[in-house]
Short mmCIF file of the C-alpha atoms (twelve columns), coordinates in Angstrom:
data_MODEL
# 
_entry.id   MODEL 
# 
loop_
_atom_site.group_PDB 
_atom_site.id 
_atom_site.type_symbol 
_atom_site.label_atom_id 
_atom_site.label_alt_id 
_atom_site.label_comp_id 
_atom_site.label_asym_id 
_atom_site.label_seq_id 
_atom_site.Cartn_x 
_atom_site.Cartn_y 
_atom_site.Cartn_z 
_atom_site.pdbx_PDB_model_num 
ATOM 1   C CA . MET A 1   39.515 15.076 -53.751 1 
ATOM 2   C CA . ALA A 2   42.455 12.893 -53.803 1 
ATOM 3   C CA . GLU A 3   42.167 9.204  -52.685 1 
ATOM 4   C CA . SER A 4   44.979 9.673  -49.688 1 
ATOM 5   C CA . GLU A 5   42.768 12.823 -48.448 1 
ATOM 6   C CA . ARG A 6   39.494 10.367 -48.629 1 
ATOM 7   C CA . ILE A 7   40.769 7.993  -46.731 1 
ATOM 8   C CA . LEU A 8   42.269 10.086 -44.162 1 
ATOM 9   C CA . PHE A 9   39.015 11.774 -43.743 1 
ATOM 10  C CA . ARG A 10  37.042 8.716  -43.290 1 
ATOM 11  C CA . LEU A 11  39.895 7.674  -40.706 1 
ATOM 12  C CA . GLN A 12  39.325 10.953 -38.643 1 
ATOM 13  C CA . HIS A 13  35.466 11.067 -38.962 1 
ATOM 14  C CA . LEU A 14  33.840 7.578  -39.510 1 
ATOM 15  C CA . ILE A 15  35.969 5.215  -37.665 1 
ATOM 16  C CA . PRO A 16  35.056 5.450  -33.852 1 
ATOM 17  C CA . GLN A 17  38.104 7.126  -31.976 1 
ATOM 18  C CA . GLY A 18  40.310 4.567  -30.077 1 
ATOM 19  C CA . PHE A 19  39.593 1.642  -32.719 1 
ATOM 20  C CA . ASN A 20  42.282 -0.609 -33.079 1 
ATOM 21  C CA . HIS A 21  42.623 -4.503 -34.297 1 
ATOM 22  C CA . SER A 22  42.385 -5.733 -30.704 1 
ATOM 23  C CA . THR A 23  39.299 -3.655 -29.854 1 
ATOM 24  C CA . SER A 24  36.434 -5.965 -29.047 1 
ATOM 25  C CA . ALA A 25  32.859 -4.822 -30.125 1 
ATOM 26  C CA . VAL A 26  31.577 -6.142 -27.070 1 
ATOM 27  C CA . ASN A 27  33.929 -3.818 -24.948 1 
ATOM 28  C CA . PRO A 28  32.235 -1.562 -22.786 1 
ATOM 29  C CA . PRO A 29  32.556 2.299  -23.742 1 
ATOM 30  C CA . SER A 30  35.669 3.962  -21.565 1 
ATOM 31  C CA . LYS A 31  34.695 6.334  -18.580 1 
ATOM 32  C CA . PRO A 32  34.207 9.744  -19.682 1 
ATOM 33  C CA . SER A 33  36.898 12.092 -18.947 1 
ATOM 34  C CA . GLU A 34  36.270 15.304 -16.714 1 
ATOM 35  C CA . PRO A 35  34.488 18.349 -18.181 1 
ATOM 36  C CA . LYS A 36  36.307 21.246 -19.371 1 
ATOM 37  C CA . PHE A 37  35.809 24.916 -19.407 1 
ATOM 38  C CA . ILE A 38  37.133 28.124 -20.444 1 
ATOM 39  C CA . PRO A 39  36.214 31.034 -18.176 1 
ATOM 40  C CA . ALA A 40  34.327 34.150 -19.245 1 
ATOM 41  C CA . ALA A 41  36.449 36.658 -21.132 1 
ATOM 42  C CA . ASN A 42  34.821 39.579 -19.698 1 
ATOM 43  C CA . PRO A 43  32.311 39.970 -16.788 1 
ATOM 44  C CA . GLY A 44  28.713 39.062 -18.097 1 
ATOM 45  C CA . ASP A 45  30.188 36.849 -20.780 1 
ATOM 46  C CA . PRO A 46  29.427 33.063 -20.512 1 
ATOM 47  C CA . GLU A 47  31.782 30.483 -19.919 1 
ATOM 48  C CA . GLU A 48  32.372 27.863 -22.671 1 
ATOM 49  C CA . TRP A 49  32.352 24.146 -21.371 1 
ATOM 50  C CA . THR A 50  32.985 20.628 -22.784 1 
ATOM 51  C CA . PHE A 51  30.770 17.683 -20.990 1 
ATOM 52  C CA . PRO A 52  32.276 14.295 -22.100 1 
ATOM 53  C CA . MET A 53  29.762 11.604 -22.884 1 
ATOM 54  C CA . THR A 54  30.160 7.866  -23.772 1 
ATOM 55  C CA . TRP A 55  29.855 8.767  -27.255 1 
ATOM 56  C CA . GLY A 56  31.893 11.931 -27.530 1 
ATOM 57  C CA . SER A 57  31.198 15.550 -26.252 1 
ATOM 58  C CA . VAL A 58  28.399 17.852 -25.525 1 
ATOM 59  C CA . ALA A 59  29.409 22.021 -25.828 1 
ATOM 60  C CA . ALA A 60  27.711 24.358 -23.622 1 
ATOM 61  C CA . LYS A 61  27.877 28.010 -22.867 1 
ATOM 62  C CA . ILE A 62  26.776 28.976 -19.174 1 
ATOM 63  C CA . TRP A 63  25.780 32.190 -17.956 1 
ATOM 64  C CA . GLY A 64  25.354 33.606 -14.646 1 
ATOM 65  C CA . PRO A 65  27.046 33.247 -11.320 1 
ATOM 66  C CA . PRO A 66  27.820 29.580 -9.667  1 
ATOM 67  C CA . ASP A 67  25.121 29.886 -7.002  1 
ATOM 68  C CA . GLY A 68  22.533 31.220 -9.240  1 
ATOM 69  C CA . ARG A 69  18.903 29.460 -9.638  1 
ATOM 70  C CA . PRO A 70  19.642 26.492 -12.145 1 
ATOM 71  C CA . VAL A 71  18.147 26.399 -15.594 1 
ATOM 72  C CA . PHE A 72  18.912 24.557 -18.796 1 
ATOM 73  C CA . ALA A 73  18.338 26.211 -22.061 1 
ATOM 74  C CA . ILE A 74  17.637 24.078 -25.106 1 
ATOM 75  C CA . HIS A 75  17.422 25.106 -28.729 1 
ATOM 76  C CA . GLY A 76  15.675 24.131 -31.669 1 
ATOM 77  C CA . TRP A 77  16.096 21.690 -34.646 1 
ATOM 78  C CA . LEU A 78  19.310 22.952 -36.839 1 
ATOM 79  C CA . ASP A 79  20.130 25.761 -34.226 1 
ATOM 80  C CA . ASN A 80  22.677 25.791 -31.323 1 
ATOM 81  C CA . ALA A 81  23.161 27.338 -28.017 1 
ATOM 82  C CA . SER A 82  23.639 30.854 -29.483 1 
ATOM 83  C CA . THR A 83  20.195 31.146 -30.341 1 
ATOM 84  C CA . PHE A 84  19.760 32.480 -26.686 1 
ATOM 85  C CA . ASP A 85  22.521 34.904 -27.017 1 
ATOM 86  C CA . LYS A 86  20.454 37.985 -27.315 1 
ATOM 87  C CA . LEU A 87  17.936 36.873 -24.754 1 
ATOM 88  C CA . ILE A 88  19.753 35.635 -21.841 1 
ATOM 89  C CA . PRO A 89  21.764 39.091 -21.063 1 
ATOM 90  C CA . LEU A 90  17.994 40.545 -20.608 1 
ATOM 91  C CA . LEU A 91  17.210 37.906 -18.156 1 
ATOM 92  C CA . PRO A 92  17.397 38.126 -14.198 1 
ATOM 93  C CA . LYS A 93  21.315 38.092 -13.246 1 
ATOM 94  C CA . ASP A 94  20.853 35.502 -10.537 1 
ATOM 95  C CA . LEU A 95  20.152 32.833 -13.202 1 
ATOM 96  C CA . ARG A 96  22.484 30.072 -13.655 1 
ATOM 97  C CA . ILE A 97  21.890 29.201 -17.208 1 
ATOM 98  C CA . VAL A 98  23.426 26.129 -19.220 1 
ATOM 99  C CA . ALA A 99  22.820 26.504 -22.892 1 
ATOM 100 C CA . VAL A 100 23.683 23.358 -24.233 1 
ATOM 101 C CA . ASP A 101 24.361 22.321 -27.952 1 
ATOM 102 C CA . ILE A 102 22.240 19.469 -28.594 1 
ATOM 103 C CA . PRO A 103 24.076 16.498 -30.217 1 
ATOM 104 C CA . GLY A 104 25.090 16.968 -33.804 1 
ATOM 105 C CA . HIS A 105 24.634 20.534 -33.520 1 
ATOM 106 C CA . GLY A 106 26.991 23.679 -32.867 1 
ATOM 107 C CA . LEU A 107 30.123 22.564 -31.279 1 
ATOM 108 C CA . SER A 108 28.759 19.329 -29.858 1 
ATOM 109 C CA . ASP A 109 30.174 16.220 -31.481 1 
ATOM 110 C CA . HIS A 110 28.213 14.198 -34.044 1 
ATOM 111 C CA . TYR A 111 26.934 10.593 -33.105 1 
ATOM 112 C CA . PRO A 112 28.903 7.972  -34.719 1 
ATOM 113 C CA . PRO A 113 28.091 6.149  -37.846 1 
ATOM 114 C CA . ASP A 114 24.998 3.858  -37.912 1 
ATOM 115 C CA . ILE A 115 23.606 5.795  -34.567 1 
ATOM 116 C CA . SER A 116 20.879 8.115  -36.017 1 
ATOM 117 C CA . TYR A 117 19.304 10.946 -34.315 1 
ATOM 118 C CA . ASN A 118 15.957 10.541 -32.395 1 
ATOM 119 C CA . PHE A 119 16.369 13.548 -29.856 1 
ATOM 120 C CA . LEU A 120 14.770 11.371 -27.018 1 
ATOM 121 C CA . ASP A 121 18.492 10.596 -26.509 1 
ATOM 122 C CA . CYS A 122 18.479 14.224 -24.821 1 
ATOM 123 C CA . LEU A 123 16.796 13.126 -21.932 1 
ATOM 124 C CA . PRO A 124 19.476 10.981 -20.309 1 
ATOM 125 C CA . ALA A 125 22.228 14.084 -21.466 1 
ATOM 126 C CA . ILE A 126 19.949 16.397 -19.537 1 
ATOM 127 C CA . GLU A 127 20.094 13.885 -16.797 1 
ATOM 128 C CA . ARG A 128 23.739 13.304 -17.027 1 
ATOM 129 C CA . LEU A 129 24.388 17.174 -16.866 1 
ATOM 130 C CA . ALA A 130 21.929 17.706 -13.838 1 
ATOM 131 C CA . ARG A 131 23.873 15.030 -11.993 1 
ATOM 132 C CA . TYR A 132 27.237 16.683 -12.888 1 
ATOM 133 C CA . PHE A 133 26.006 19.928 -11.324 1 
ATOM 134 C CA . LYS A 134 24.474 18.289 -8.332  1 
ATOM 135 C CA . TRP A 135 20.884 20.152 -9.177  1 
ATOM 136 C CA . GLU A 136 18.228 18.415 -7.276  1 
ATOM 137 C CA . LYS A 137 15.543 20.928 -8.878  1 
ATOM 138 C CA . PHE A 138 15.999 23.264 -11.926 1 
ATOM 139 C CA . SER A 139 14.125 24.943 -14.606 1 
ATOM 140 C CA . PHE A 140 13.904 24.991 -18.389 1 
ATOM 141 C CA . ILE A 141 13.937 27.366 -21.328 1 
ATOM 142 C CA . GLY A 142 13.188 25.901 -24.606 1 
ATOM 143 C CA . HIS A 143 12.589 26.910 -28.020 1 
ATOM 144 C CA . SER A 144 10.965 24.542 -30.634 1 
ATOM 145 C CA . LEU A 145 12.798 21.330 -30.598 1 
ATOM 146 C CA . GLY A 146 14.422 22.060 -27.106 1 
ATOM 147 C CA . GLY A 147 10.919 22.985 -25.581 1 
ATOM 148 C CA . CYS A 148 9.718  19.472 -26.800 1 
ATOM 149 C CA . MET A 149 12.993 17.932 -24.873 1 
ATOM 150 C CA . ALA A 150 11.916 20.373 -21.813 1 
ATOM 151 C CA . ILE A 151 8.392  19.235 -21.450 1 
ATOM 152 C CA . LEU A 152 8.795  15.788 -21.939 1 
ATOM 153 C CA . TYR A 153 11.419 15.688 -19.399 1 
ATOM 154 C CA . ALA A 154 9.212  17.796 -16.988 1 
ATOM 155 C CA . GLY A 155 6.577  14.960 -17.398 1 
ATOM 156 C CA . ILE A 156 8.808  12.045 -16.936 1 
ATOM 157 C CA . PHE A 157 10.630 13.930 -13.570 1 
ATOM 158 C CA . PRO A 158 7.770  15.964 -12.638 1 
ATOM 159 C CA . GLU A 159 9.606  16.158 -9.161  1 
ATOM 160 C CA . ARG A 160 12.915 17.617 -10.449 1 
ATOM 161 C CA . VAL A 161 11.510 20.674 -12.534 1 
ATOM 162 C CA . GLU A 162 10.270 23.777 -11.115 1 
ATOM 163 C CA . LYS A 163 9.453  26.004 -14.106 1 
ATOM 164 C CA . VAL A 164 9.034  25.776 -17.904 1 
ATOM 165 C CA . VAL A 165 9.255  28.089 -20.599 1 
ATOM 166 C CA . LEU A 166 8.365  27.089 -24.139 1 
ATOM 167 C CA . LEU A 167 8.879  29.164 -27.140 1 
ATOM 168 C CA . ASP A 168 6.627  28.731 -29.696 1 
ATOM 169 C CA . ILE A 169 6.044  24.919 -28.901 1 
ATOM 170 C CA . VAL A 170 3.966  22.910 -26.627 1 
ATOM 171 C CA . ARG A 171 5.274  19.225 -27.685 1 
ATOM 172 C CA . VAL A 172 6.982  16.959 -30.076 1 
ATOM 173 C CA . GLU A 173 5.285  16.936 -33.544 1 
ATOM 174 C CA . THR A 174 2.843  14.185 -33.213 1 
ATOM 175 C CA . THR A 175 2.944  10.940 -35.153 1 
ATOM 176 C CA . ARG A 176 -0.462 9.375  -36.608 1 
ATOM 177 C CA . PRO A 177 -0.642 5.467  -36.863 1 
ATOM 178 C CA . GLU A 178 -2.205 5.740  -40.236 1 
ATOM 179 C CA . SER A 179 1.112  7.437  -42.039 1 
ATOM 180 C CA . MET A 180 4.018  6.034  -39.613 1 
ATOM 181 C CA . HIS A 181 5.088  3.416  -42.495 1 
ATOM 182 C CA . ILE A 182 5.322  6.121  -44.918 1 
ATOM 183 C CA . ARG A 183 6.960  8.453  -42.331 1 
ATOM 184 C CA . LEU A 184 9.426  5.927  -41.643 1 
ATOM 185 C CA . ARG A 185 10.051 4.478  -44.864 1 
ATOM 186 C CA . LYS A 186 10.786 7.986  -46.088 1 
ATOM 187 C CA . THR A 187 13.080 8.781  -43.208 1 
ATOM 188 C CA . VAL A 188 15.224 5.185  -43.761 1 
ATOM 189 C CA . ASN A 189 15.523 6.338  -47.301 1 
ATOM 190 C CA . VAL A 190 16.658 9.845  -46.798 1 
ATOM 191 C CA . LEU A 191 18.820 8.935  -43.968 1 
ATOM 192 C CA . LEU A 192 20.743 6.303  -46.170 1 
ATOM 193 C CA . LYS A 193 21.125 9.098  -48.606 1 
ATOM 194 C CA . LEU A 194 22.626 11.428 -46.372 1 
ATOM 195 C CA . GLU A 195 24.881 9.085  -44.618 1 
ATOM 196 C CA . GLN A 196 26.326 8.325  -48.540 1 
ATOM 197 C CA . THR A 197 27.269 12.126 -48.728 1 
ATOM 198 C CA . VAL A 198 29.153 12.179 -45.330 1 
ATOM 199 C CA . ILE A 199 30.941 8.881  -46.494 1 
ATOM 200 C CA . ALA A 200 31.883 10.642 -49.884 1 
ATOM 201 C CA . GLY A 201 33.786 13.018 -48.167 1 
ATOM 202 C CA . PRO A 202 33.346 16.760 -46.404 1 
ATOM 203 C CA . GLU A 203 30.850 19.202 -47.287 1 
ATOM 204 C CA . LYS A 204 31.449 21.370 -50.156 1 
ATOM 205 C CA . PRO A 205 32.550 24.870 -48.722 1 
ATOM 206 C CA . CYS A 206 29.946 27.787 -49.814 1 
ATOM 207 C CA . SER A 207 30.217 31.575 -49.378 1 
ATOM 208 C CA . TYR A 208 29.152 33.235 -46.093 1 
ATOM 209 C CA . GLU A 209 26.553 34.811 -48.006 1 
ATOM 210 C CA . THR A 210 25.583 31.449 -49.410 1 
ATOM 211 C CA . ALA A 211 25.388 30.255 -45.808 1 
ATOM 212 C CA . VAL A 212 23.306 33.062 -44.801 1 
ATOM 213 C CA . LYS A 213 20.554 32.804 -47.821 1 
ATOM 214 C CA . ARG A 214 20.537 28.730 -46.832 1 
ATOM 215 C CA . ASN A 215 19.648 29.504 -43.217 1 
ATOM 216 C CA . ILE A 216 17.124 32.216 -43.911 1 
ATOM 217 C CA . LEU A 217 15.448 30.171 -46.745 1 
ATOM 218 C CA . GLY A 218 15.533 27.007 -44.431 1 
ATOM 219 C CA . SER A 219 13.900 28.915 -41.692 1 
ATOM 220 C CA . CYS A 220 11.113 29.936 -43.976 1 
ATOM 221 C CA . GLY A 221 12.394 33.745 -43.463 1 
ATOM 222 C CA . SER A 222 12.206 33.238 -39.358 1 
ATOM 223 C CA . LEU A 223 15.867 34.236 -39.297 1 
ATOM 224 C CA . ASP A 224 17.283 37.493 -40.541 1 
ATOM 225 C CA . VAL A 225 20.960 38.424 -41.263 1 
ATOM 226 C CA . GLU A 226 22.133 39.349 -37.814 1 
ATOM 227 C CA . ALA A 227 20.390 36.437 -36.341 1 
ATOM 228 C CA . CYS A 228 22.421 34.140 -38.732 1 
ATOM 229 C CA . ARG A 229 25.405 35.656 -37.648 1 
ATOM 230 C CA . VAL A 230 24.727 35.195 -34.157 1 
ATOM 231 C CA . LEU A 231 23.935 31.261 -35.093 1 
ATOM 232 C CA . PHE A 232 27.340 31.432 -37.120 1 
ATOM 233 C CA . THR A 233 29.370 31.793 -34.068 1 
ATOM 234 C CA . ARG A 234 29.036 27.930 -33.178 1 
ATOM 235 C CA . GLY A 235 27.276 26.956 -36.589 1 
ATOM 236 C CA . LEU A 236 29.652 27.847 -39.308 1 
ATOM 237 C CA . ARG A 237 33.263 26.950 -39.650 1 
ATOM 238 C CA . LYS A 238 35.878 28.562 -41.974 1 
ATOM 239 C CA . VAL A 239 37.878 26.113 -44.234 1 
ATOM 240 C CA . GLU A 240 39.823 26.243 -47.247 1 
ATOM 241 C CA . GLY A 241 37.685 27.618 -49.967 1 
ATOM 242 C CA . GLY A 242 34.603 29.051 -47.877 1 
ATOM 243 C CA . TYR A 243 32.645 27.796 -44.935 1 
ATOM 244 C CA . VAL A 244 30.990 24.743 -43.835 1 
ATOM 245 C CA . PHE A 245 28.140 24.221 -41.348 1 
ATOM 246 C CA . THR A 246 29.242 22.577 -38.010 1 
ATOM 247 C CA . ARG A 247 25.751 20.472 -37.749 1 
ATOM 248 C CA . ASP A 248 25.859 17.051 -38.793 1 
ATOM 249 C CA . ARG A 249 24.330 16.649 -42.299 1 
ATOM 250 C CA . ARG A 250 22.069 13.563 -41.127 1 
ATOM 251 C CA . LEU A 251 19.955 16.008 -39.162 1 
ATOM 252 C CA . LYS A 252 18.149 16.860 -42.455 1 
ATOM 253 C CA . ALA A 253 16.485 13.641 -42.127 1 
ATOM 254 C CA . ALA A 254 13.245 13.449 -40.267 1 
ATOM 255 C CA . PRO A 255 13.937 11.312 -36.474 1 
ATOM 256 C CA . LEU A 256 13.365 7.852  -36.480 1 
ATOM 257 C CA . LEU A 257 10.540 7.622  -33.682 1 
ATOM 258 C CA . PHE A 258 7.033  7.286  -32.575 1 
ATOM 259 C CA . ALA A 259 5.274  10.167 -30.948 1 
ATOM 260 C CA . PRO A 260 1.693  9.530  -30.375 1 
ATOM 261 C CA . LYS A 261 -0.849 12.376 -29.330 1 
ATOM 262 C CA . GLU A 262 -2.091 10.071 -26.665 1 
ATOM 263 C CA . ASP A 263 1.240  9.249  -25.182 1 
ATOM 264 C CA . GLN A 264 2.050  12.940 -24.863 1 
ATOM 265 C CA . LEU A 265 -1.112 14.052 -23.347 1 
ATOM 266 C CA . VAL A 266 -0.566 11.440 -20.574 1 
ATOM 267 C CA . MET A 267 2.828  12.715 -19.805 1 
ATOM 268 C CA . ALA A 268 1.623  16.609 -20.136 1 
ATOM 269 C CA . ARG A 269 -0.905 15.857 -17.065 1 
ATOM 270 C CA . GLU A 270 2.030  14.505 -14.996 1 
ATOM 271 C CA . VAL A 271 3.798  17.937 -15.330 1 
ATOM 272 C CA . THR A 272 3.712  19.669 -11.707 1 
ATOM 273 C CA . GLY A 273 6.003  22.587 -12.225 1 
ATOM 274 C CA . GLU A 274 5.127  25.899 -13.285 1 
ATOM 275 C CA . VAL A 275 4.504  26.578 -17.104 1 
ATOM 276 C CA . LEU A 276 4.831  29.578 -19.598 1 
ATOM 277 C CA . ILE A 277 3.965  29.339 -23.026 1 
ATOM 278 C CA . ILE A 278 4.833  32.050 -25.509 1 
ATOM 279 C CA . LYS A 279 3.493  31.536 -28.827 1 
ATOM 280 C CA . PHE A 280 4.923  33.408 -31.666 1 
ATOM 281 C CA . SER A 281 1.851  35.162 -34.074 1 
ATOM 282 C CA . ASP A 282 3.750  34.218 -37.194 1 
ATOM 283 C CA . GLY A 283 5.106  30.985 -36.034 1 
ATOM 284 C CA . PRO A 284 3.828  27.414 -36.928 1 
ATOM 285 C CA . TYR A 285 1.628  25.178 -35.056 1 
ATOM 286 C CA . PHE A 286 3.044  22.067 -36.317 1 
ATOM 287 C CA . GLU A 287 -0.239 20.330 -35.562 1 
ATOM 288 C CA . SER A 288 -4.061 21.438 -35.623 1 
ATOM 289 C CA . VAL A 289 -4.945 24.244 -33.538 1 
ATOM 290 C CA . HIS A 290 -7.407 21.938 -31.616 1 
ATOM 291 C CA . ASN A 291 -4.498 19.346 -31.055 1 
ATOM 292 C CA . TYR A 292 -2.616 22.350 -29.860 1 
ATOM 293 C CA . GLU A 293 -5.066 23.582 -27.609 1 
ATOM 294 C CA . GLU A 294 -5.663 20.128 -26.214 1 
ATOM 295 C CA . GLN A 295 -2.045 19.520 -25.127 1 
ATOM 296 C CA . VAL A 296 -2.407 23.014 -23.180 1 
ATOM 297 C CA . GLU A 297 -5.163 22.078 -21.601 1 
ATOM 298 C CA . ALA A 298 -3.356 18.760 -20.203 1 
ATOM 299 C CA . LEU A 299 -0.656 20.721 -18.996 1 
ATOM 300 C CA . ARG A 300 -2.997 22.779 -17.271 1 
ATOM 301 C CA . VAL A 301 -4.349 19.468 -15.097 1 
ATOM 302 C CA . ASN A 302 -1.520 19.412 -12.552 1 
ATOM 303 C CA . SER A 303 0.733  22.072 -13.028 1 
ATOM 304 C CA . LYS A 304 0.853  24.651 -10.318 1 
ATOM 305 C CA . ARG A 305 0.428  27.420 -12.605 1 
ATOM 306 C CA . LEU A 306 0.163  27.711 -16.422 1 
ATOM 307 C CA . GLU A 307 0.360  31.315 -18.341 1 
ATOM 308 C CA . TYR A 308 -0.118 31.486 -22.144 1 
ATOM 309 C CA . MET A 309 0.568  34.325 -24.076 1 
ATOM 310 C CA . GLU A 310 0.915  35.283 -27.885 1 
ATOM 311 C CA . VAL A 311 3.846  37.671 -28.992 1 
ATOM 312 C CA . GLU A 312 4.400  39.291 -32.202 1 
ATOM 313 C CA . GLY A 313 7.053  37.744 -34.545 1 
ATOM 314 C CA . ARG A 314 7.972  34.616 -36.157 1 
ATOM 315 C CA . HIS A 315 9.474  31.404 -34.924 1 
ATOM 316 C CA . HIS A 316 12.779 32.911 -34.008 1 
ATOM 317 C CA . ALA A 317 11.403 35.896 -32.462 1 
ATOM 318 C CA . HIS A 318 13.338 35.164 -28.985 1 
ATOM 319 C CA . LEU A 319 16.638 35.765 -31.355 1 
ATOM 320 C CA . THR A 320 15.342 38.816 -33.660 1 
ATOM 321 C CA . HIS A 321 13.198 40.501 -31.416 1 
ATOM 322 C CA . PRO A 322 14.507 39.409 -27.516 1 
ATOM 323 C CA . GLU A 323 13.217 42.313 -25.952 1 
ATOM 324 C CA . ARG A 324 9.441  41.012 -26.769 1 
ATOM 325 C CA . VAL A 325 9.756  38.012 -24.585 1 
ATOM 326 C CA . ALA A 326 12.210 39.063 -22.147 1 
ATOM 327 C CA . LEU A 327 10.142 40.761 -19.677 1 
ATOM 328 C CA . TYR A 328 7.390  37.908 -19.664 1 
ATOM 329 C CA . ILE A 329 10.076 35.288 -18.909 1 
ATOM 330 C CA . THR A 330 11.538 37.579 -16.383 1 
ATOM 331 C CA . GLU A 331 8.477  38.033 -14.557 1 
ATOM 332 C CA . PHE A 332 7.616  34.439 -14.496 1 
ATOM 333 C CA . PHE A 333 10.884 33.272 -13.188 1 
ATOM 334 C CA . ASN A 334 10.877 36.300 -10.570 1 
ATOM 335 C CA . SER A 335 7.192  35.606 -9.412  1 
# 
């Protein structure tokens, strides 16, 4: 890359928008502009939305009638809102489903330099969107990391959450005191290394076939070629020389956060809405089976109803085999 191109890249991607020599570091962020949306191209298709935040914009695709029952759909780590493209058309038509690209994923903006991803930042983002839509009560469908954020929100704001569908997850992966210093040390080193790759310039393009192989390998075989095609509608961008992923490269570093089991058990007991847990038979537990079951029992304490079922499939079965879960989710929302 020529030096002029390298400088241009840094100006476009590494220096905050609106920066100039007279901007003070203590100035408050500017007021976000109004959301923008593109209407659905055909009946039954989703609308495309962009919601401004103080640091950038969050993208989303919205399904269903404006006066439908409100639902947030939140995807997993390194995926995007298209993870629900095969599932949502099989669900009740009176649901207003807002499928969000988590910051740094899909078509959402990346966090500015020196701001790392810890995903608890999703909680105020959910609240901002709920207030924009004037939703007093709503539900969640969350896969993997998205389910973690959904159940945390339901424990923090239990009076606002009616139903939660957890796909192959029950909580944030727990952290242990005896290994936290090792985890955080490793994360800091990996994060700084990834930052340097971003500063060095754009991601090296690859072929479409290579992108598919990387995605399937990264999912431990949970994704297939068709699932990659669906995710790539928001997760892959064509550039000169091939394709690059739209997600922030820094997401490959583990989040800098504490998530002790005891804290999450307390919040699980605060959940009052109805909960549906769908465990995929060949999906990971992310923790010991004993701890997993302990979390499920904590969710039973004050939940109006908790249903637990196991469905055949790997971690992305909701995308590769949506018909296996659609009926259960439909019955859960309609009961």
